[in-house]
N, CA, C and O atoms as a Tinker XYZ file with bonds, in Angstrom:
   276  protein
     1  N      0.810000   -1.192000    0.000000    73     2
     2  CA     0.000000    0.000000    0.000000    64     1     3
     3  C      0.856000    1.259000    0.000000    63     2     4     5
     4  O      0.540000    2.237000   -0.677000    81     3
     5  N      1.912000    1.226000    0.744000    73     3     6
     6  CA     2.792000    2.389000    0.817000    64     5     7
     7  C      3.407000    2.674000   -0.555000    63     6     8     9
     8  O      3.482000    3.829000   -0.976000    81     7
     9  N      3.839000    1.637000   -1.240000    73     7    10
    10  CA     4.429000    1.808000   -2.565000    64     9    11
    11  C      3.417000    2.381000   -3.548000    63    10    12    13
    12  O      3.777000    3.200000   -4.393000    81    11
    13  N      2.167000    1.970000   -3.453000    73    11    14
    14  CA     1.132000    2.502000   -4.323000    64    13    15
    15  C      0.942000    3.997000   -4.081000    63    14    16    17
    16  O      0.743000    4.756000   -5.029000    81    15
    17  N      1.000000    4.420000   -2.832000    73    15    18
    18  CA     0.888000    5.841000   -2.518000    64    17    19
    19  C      2.013000    6.654000   -3.134000    63    18    20    21
    20  O      1.779000    7.728000   -3.689000    81    19
    21  N      3.229000    6.146000   -3.039000    73    19    22
    22  CA     4.384000    6.824000   -3.634000    64    21    23
    23  C      4.240000    6.854000   -5.149000    63    22    24    25
    24  O      4.481000    7.886000   -5.776000    81    23
    25  N      3.852000    5.744000   -5.734000    73    23    26
    26  CA     3.642000    5.656000   -7.181000    64    25    27
    27  C      2.585000    6.661000   -7.622000    63    26    28    29
    28  O      2.738000    7.319000   -8.651000    81    27
    29  N      1.529000    6.775000   -6.853000    73    27    30
    30  CA     0.439000    7.695000   -7.174000    64    29    31
    31  C      0.936000    9.138000   -7.213000    63    30    32    33
    32  O      0.569000    9.894000   -8.113000    81    31
    33  N      1.750000    9.520000   -6.262000    73    31    34
    34  CA     2.283000   10.882000   -6.258000    64    33    35
    35  C      3.105000   11.124000   -7.523000    63    34    36    37
    36  O      2.952000   12.158000   -8.173000    81    35
    37  N      3.960000   10.194000   -7.868000    73    35    38
    38  CA     4.820000   10.360000   -9.038000    64    37    39
    39  C      3.996000   10.416000  -10.327000    63    38    40    41
    40  O      4.157000   11.339000  -11.125000    81    39
    41  N      3.131000    9.450000  -10.528000    73    39    42
    42  CA     2.377000    9.336000  -11.777000    64    41    43
    43  C      1.420000   10.499000  -11.976000    63    42    44    45
    44  O      1.424000   11.108000  -13.046000    81    43
    45  N      0.605000   10.829000  -10.990000    73    43    46
    46  CA    -0.451000   11.816000  -11.206000    64    45    47
    47  C      0.076000   13.239000  -11.230000    63    46    48    49
    48  O     -0.484000   14.080000  -11.932000    81    47
    49  N      1.130000   13.536000  -10.489000    73    47    50
    50  CA     1.726000   14.873000  -10.592000    64    49    51
    51  C      2.354000   15.049000  -11.969000    63    50    52    53
    52  O      2.217000   16.107000  -12.583000    81    51
    53  N      3.039000   14.023000  -12.455000    73    51    54
    54  CA     3.613000   14.074000  -13.798000    64    53    55
    55  C      2.520000   14.209000  -14.849000    63    54    56    57
    56  O      2.668000   14.977000  -15.799000    81    55
    57  N      1.427000   13.472000  -14.690000    73    55    58
    58  CA     0.321000   13.534000  -15.637000    64    57    59
    59  C     -0.261000   14.943000  -15.716000    63    58    60    61
    60  O     -0.502000   15.450000  -16.812000    81    59
    61  N     -0.488000   15.578000  -14.575000    73    59    62
    62  CA    -1.063000   16.923000  -14.570000    64    61    63
    63  C     -0.090000   17.924000  -15.189000    63    62    64    65
    64  O     -0.513000   18.811000  -15.929000    81    63
    65  N      1.196000   17.797000  -14.902000    73    63    66
    66  CA     2.182000   18.680000  -15.531000    64    65    67
    67  C      2.128000   18.552000  -17.044000    63    66    68    69
    68  O      2.152000   19.558000  -17.753000    81    67
    69  N      2.055000   17.329000  -17.541000    73    67    70
    70  CA     1.978000   17.102000  -18.985000    64    69    71
    71  C      0.658000   17.586000  -19.559000    63    70    72    73
    72  O      0.624000   18.086000  -20.683000    81    71
    73  N     -0.412000   17.449000  -18.821000    73    71    74
    74  CA    -1.716000   17.923000  -19.266000    64    73    75
    75  C     -1.696000   19.442000  -19.436000    63    74    76    77
    76  O     -2.226000   19.967000  -20.415000    81    75
    77  N     -1.093000   20.136000  -18.495000    73    75    78
    78  CA    -1.018000   21.598000  -18.566000    64    77    79
    79  C     -0.147000   22.047000  -19.739000    63    78    80    81
    80  O     -0.412000   23.084000  -20.347000    81    79
    81  N      0.884000   21.277000  -20.056000    73    79    82
    82  CA     1.788000   21.616000  -21.157000    64    81    83
    83  C      1.302000   21.109000  -22.517000    63    82    84    85
    84  O      1.999000   21.276000  -23.518000    81    83
    85  N      0.120000   20.493000  -22.568000    73    83    86
    86  CA    -0.373000   19.868000  -23.796000    64    85    87
    87  C     -0.373000   20.842000  -24.967000    63    86    88    89
    88  O     -0.926000   21.938000  -24.876000    81    87
    89  N      0.244000   20.434000  -26.052000    73    87    90
    90  CA     0.282000   21.256000  -27.257000    64    89    91
    91  C     -0.482000   20.642000  -28.410000    63    90    92    93
    92  O     -0.430000   21.157000  -29.527000    81    91
    93  N     -1.186000   19.557000  -28.167000    73    91    94
    94  CA    -1.887000   18.856000  -29.246000    64    93    95
    95  C     -3.228000   19.484000  -29.597000    63    94    96    97
    96  O     -3.822000   19.142000  -30.619000    81    95
    97  N     -3.707000   20.391000  -28.768000    73    95    98
    98  CA    -5.000000   20.994000  -29.020000    64    97    99
    99  C     -6.147000   20.288000  -28.331000    63    98   100   101
   100  O     -7.298000   20.706000  -28.457000    81    99
   101  N     -5.849000   19.223000  -27.605000    73    99   102
   102  CA    -6.917000   18.516000  -26.895000    64   101   103
   103  C     -7.286000   19.216000  -25.584000    63   102   104   105
   104  O     -8.468000   19.353000  -25.269000    81   103
   105  N     -6.301000   19.650000  -24.834000    73   103   106
   106  CA    -6.551000   20.227000  -23.518000    64   105   107
   107  C     -6.938000   21.698000  -23.574000    63   106   108   109
   108  O     -7.637000   22.189000  -22.689000    81   107
   109  N     -6.491000   22.402000  -24.602000    73   107   110
   110  CA    -6.773000   23.828000  -24.727000    64   109   111
   111  C     -7.212000   24.142000  -26.154000    63   110   112   113
   112  O     -6.687000   23.582000  -27.117000    81   111
   113  N     -8.174000   25.037000  -26.272000    73   111   114
   114  CA    -8.625000   25.410000  -27.613000    64   113   115
   115  C     -7.689000   26.456000  -28.198000    63   114   116   117
   116  O     -6.668000   26.785000  -27.593000    81   115
   117  N     -8.027000   26.977000  -29.362000    73   115   118
   118  CA    -7.157000   27.923000  -30.071000    64   117   119
   119  C     -6.949000   29.212000  -29.276000    63   118   120   121
   120  O     -5.912000   29.861000  -29.411000    81   119
   121  N     -7.923000   29.583000  -28.454000    73   119   122
   122  CA    -7.806000   30.805000  -27.648000    64   121   123
   123  C     -7.022000   30.570000  -26.358000    63   122   124   125
   124  O     -6.749000   31.513000  -25.615000    81   123
   125  N     -6.662000   29.322000  -26.093000    73   123   126
   126  CA    -5.909000   28.996000  -24.876000    64   125   127
   127  C     -6.777000   28.661000  -23.686000    63   126   128   129
   128  O     -6.279000   28.521000  -22.569000    81   127
   129  N     -8.068000   28.530000  -23.913000    73   127   130
   130  CA    -8.990000   28.186000  -22.828000    64   129   131
   131  C     -9.057000   26.674000  -22.654000    63   130   132   133
   132  O     -8.984000   25.937000  -23.637000    81   131
   133  N     -9.195000   26.199000  -21.407000    73   131   134
   134  CA    -9.286000   24.752000  -21.166000    64   133   135
   135  C    -10.551000   24.160000  -21.808000    63   134   136   137
   136  O    -11.615000   24.778000  -21.807000    81   135
   137  N    -10.405000   22.967000  -22.345000    73   135   138
   138  CA   -11.525000   22.263000  -22.962000    64   137   139
   139  C    -12.119000   21.266000  -21.967000    63   138   140   141
   140  O    -11.609000   21.091000  -20.861000    81   139
   141  N    -13.199000   20.623000  -22.380000    73   139   142
   142  CA   -13.818000   19.589000  -21.546000    64   141   143
   143  C    -12.826000   18.452000  -21.304000    63   142   144   145
   144  O    -12.800000   17.877000  -20.216000    81   143
   145  N    -12.016000   18.128000  -22.298000    73   143   146
   146  CA   -10.974000   17.101000  -22.165000    64   145   147
   147  C    -10.062000   17.432000  -20.989000    63   146   148   149
   148  O     -9.748000   16.564000  -20.174000    81   147
   149  N     -9.640000   18.689000  -20.904000    73   147   150
   150  CA    -8.771000   19.126000  -19.812000    64   149   151
   151  C     -9.443000   18.917000  -18.458000    63   150   152   153
   152  O     -8.855000   18.324000  -17.553000    81   151
   153  N    -10.675000   19.405000  -18.323000    73   151   154
   154  CA   -11.369000   19.341000  -17.035000    64   153   155
   155  C    -11.649000   17.914000  -16.601000    63   154   156   157
   156  O    -11.484000   17.581000  -15.427000    81   155
   157  N    -12.071000   17.064000  -17.533000    73   155   158
   158  CA   -12.344000   15.661000  -17.190000    64   157   159
   159  C    -11.070000   14.980000  -16.719000    63   158   160   161
   160  O    -11.079000   14.283000  -15.704000    81   159
   161  N     -9.976000   15.174000  -17.441000    73   159   162
   162  CA    -8.723000   14.519000  -17.065000    64   161   163
   163  C     -8.118000   15.111000  -15.796000    63   162   164   165
   164  O     -7.464000   14.403000  -15.031000    81   163
   165  N     -8.332000   16.391000  -15.573000    73   163   166
   166  CA    -7.858000   16.986000  -14.324000    64   165   167
   167  C     -8.618000   16.412000  -13.125000    63   166   168   169
   168  O     -8.014000   16.094000  -12.101000    81   167
   169  N     -9.934000   16.281000  -13.251000    73   167   170
   170  CA   -10.734000   15.697000  -12.162000    64   169   171
   171  C    -10.325000   14.245000  -11.919000    63   170   172   173
   172  O    -10.200000   13.823000  -10.769000    81   171
   173  N    -10.118000   13.483000  -12.982000    73   171   174
   174  CA    -9.667000   12.093000  -12.827000    64   173   175
   175  C     -8.310000   12.024000  -12.128000    63   174   176   177
   176  O     -8.109000   11.198000  -11.237000    81   175
   177  N     -7.391000   12.884000  -12.529000    73   175   178
   178  CA    -6.051000   12.875000  -11.941000    64   177   179
   179  C     -6.088000   13.266000  -10.468000    63   178   180   181
   180  O     -5.442000   12.627000   -9.638000    81   179
   181  N     -6.842000   14.312000  -10.142000    73   179   182
   182  CA    -6.914000   14.765000   -8.744000    64   181   183
   183  C     -7.569000   13.697000   -7.874000    63   182   184   185
   184  O     -7.112000   13.428000   -6.763000    81   183
   185  N     -8.634000   13.095000   -8.377000    73   183   186
   186  CA    -9.311000   12.031000   -7.622000    64   185   187
   187  C     -8.374000   10.853000   -7.389000    63   186   188   189
   188  O     -8.282000   10.343000   -6.272000    81   187
   189  N     -7.681000   10.421000   -8.431000    73   187   190
   190  CA    -6.742000    9.303000   -8.303000    64   189   191
   191  C     -5.600000    9.653000   -7.358000    63   190   192   193
   192  O     -5.154000    8.808000   -6.581000    81   191
   193  N     -5.129000   10.882000   -7.419000    73   191   194
   194  CA    -4.058000   11.340000   -6.532000    64   193   195
   195  C     -4.507000   11.294000   -5.067000    63   194   196   197
   196  O     -3.776000   10.819000   -4.198000    81   195
   197  N     -5.712000   11.792000   -4.812000    73   195   198
   198  CA    -6.214000   11.795000   -3.433000    64   197   199
   199  C     -6.451000   10.384000   -2.914000    63   198   200   201
   200  O     -6.116000   10.084000   -1.768000    81   199
   201  N     -7.021000    9.519000   -3.734000    73   199   202
   202  CA    -7.230000    8.130000   -3.315000    64   201   203
   203  C     -5.897000    7.414000   -3.103000    63   202   204   205
   204  O     -5.743000    6.657000   -2.144000    81   203
   205  N     -4.938000    7.652000   -3.994000    73   203   206
   206  CA    -3.609000    7.061000   -3.834000    64   205   207
   207  C     -2.923000    7.548000   -2.574000    63   206   208   209
   208  O     -2.236000    6.782000   -1.899000    81   207
   209  N     -3.108000    8.822000   -2.254000    73   207   210
   210  CA    -2.537000    9.371000   -1.032000    64   209   211
   211  C     -3.157000    8.709000    0.192000    63   210   212   213
   212  O     -2.452000    8.351000    1.136000    81   211
   213  N     -4.472000    8.548000    0.173000    73   211   214
   214  CA    -5.156000    7.894000    1.301000    64   213   215
   215  C     -4.666000    6.458000    1.467000    63   214   216   217
   216  O     -4.432000    6.013000    2.591000    81   215
   217  N     -4.509000    5.735000    0.370000    73   215   218
   218  CA    -4.008000    4.358000    0.429000    64   217   219
   219  C     -2.571000    4.348000    0.949000    63   218   220   221
   220  O     -2.199000    3.475000    1.734000    81   219
   221  N     -1.766000    5.315000    0.511000    73   219   222
   222  CA    -0.394000    5.415000    0.995000    64   221   223
   223  C     -0.318000    5.692000    2.486000    63   222   224   225
   224  O      0.544000    5.146000    3.174000    81   223
   225  N     -1.212000    6.535000    2.994000    73   223   226
   226  CA    -1.250000    6.821000    4.429000    64   225   227
   227  C     -1.610000    5.559000    5.205000    63   226   228   229
   228  O     -1.015000    5.283000    6.246000    81   227
   229  N     -2.572000    4.797000    4.710000    73   227   230
   230  CA    -2.936000    3.525000    5.356000    64   229   231
   231  C     -1.731000    2.585000    5.367000    63   230   232   233
   232  O     -1.451000    1.940000    6.377000    81   231
   233  N     -1.024000    2.510000    4.248000    73   231   234
   234  CA     0.168000    1.671000    4.174000    64   233   235
   235  C      1.258000    2.124000    5.122000    63   234   236   237
   236  O      1.920000    1.301000    5.755000    81   235
   237  N      1.448000    3.443000    5.225000    73   235   238
   238  CA     2.455000    3.987000    6.128000    64   237   239
   239  C      2.122000    3.655000    7.577000    63   238   240   241
   240  O      3.000000    3.289000    8.358000    81   239
   241  N      0.857000    3.784000    7.925000    73   239   242
   242  CA     0.442000    3.442000    9.289000    64   241   243
   243  C      0.638000    1.949000    9.565000    63   242   244   245
   244  O      0.995000    1.556000   10.676000    81   243
   245  N      0.401000    1.130000    8.548000    73   243   246
   246  CA     0.614000   -0.303000    8.704000    64   245   247
   247  C      2.077000   -0.643000    8.929000    63   246   248   249
   248  O      2.402000   -1.483000    9.768000    81   247
   249  N      2.954000    0.004000    8.186000    73   247   250
   250  CA     4.394000   -0.219000    8.352000    64   249   251
   251  C      4.836000    0.216000    9.750000    63   250   252   253
   252  O      5.603000   -0.488000   10.406000    81   251
   253  N      4.357000    1.365000   10.201000    73   251   254
   254  CA     4.702000    1.815000   11.551000    64   253   255
   255  C      4.202000    0.857000   12.622000    63   254   256   257
   256  O      4.897000    0.603000   13.606000    81   255
   257  N      2.992000    0.325000   12.433000    73   255   258
   258  CA     2.428000   -0.621000   13.415000    64   257   259
   259  C      3.247000   -1.903000   13.464000    63   258   260   261
   260  O      3.451000   -2.467000   14.539000    81   259
   261  N      3.717000   -2.368000   12.310000    73   259   262
   262  CA     4.541000   -3.578000   12.278000    64   261   263
   263  C      5.871000   -3.370000   12.974000    63   262   264   265
   264  O      6.376000   -4.278000   13.633000    81   263
   265  N      6.431000   -2.210000   12.839000    73   263   266
   266  CA     7.730000   -1.926000   13.478000    64   265   267
   267  C      7.598000   -1.815000   14.987000    63   266   268   269
   268  O      8.541000   -2.131000   15.713000    81   267
   269  N      6.455000   -1.376000   15.469000    73   267   270
   270  CA     6.243000   -1.272000   16.920000    64   269   271
   271  C      6.049000   -2.631000   17.554000    63   270   272   273
   272  O      6.405000   -2.846000   18.713000    81   271
   273  N      5.485000   -3.543000   16.791000    73   271   274
   274  CA     5.147000   -4.876000   17.351000    64   273   275
   275  C      6.353000   -5.737000   17.546000    63   274   276
   276  O      6.232000   -6.874000   18.004000    81   275
């Protein structure tokens, strides 16, 4: 679980950085305004990041509990 939390931080932060830098025209229209594609993928990334963080915290607490025992 702890590894998944760390992986989540790496993957989703990188994904959002790449989404913001998108030059293909999917994330931003010609005027530079965010498109529906941008908003949907941003919500998916943030949700996955938060869930991954929660899973990582559970894993971290589990590792600490094992070390105390």
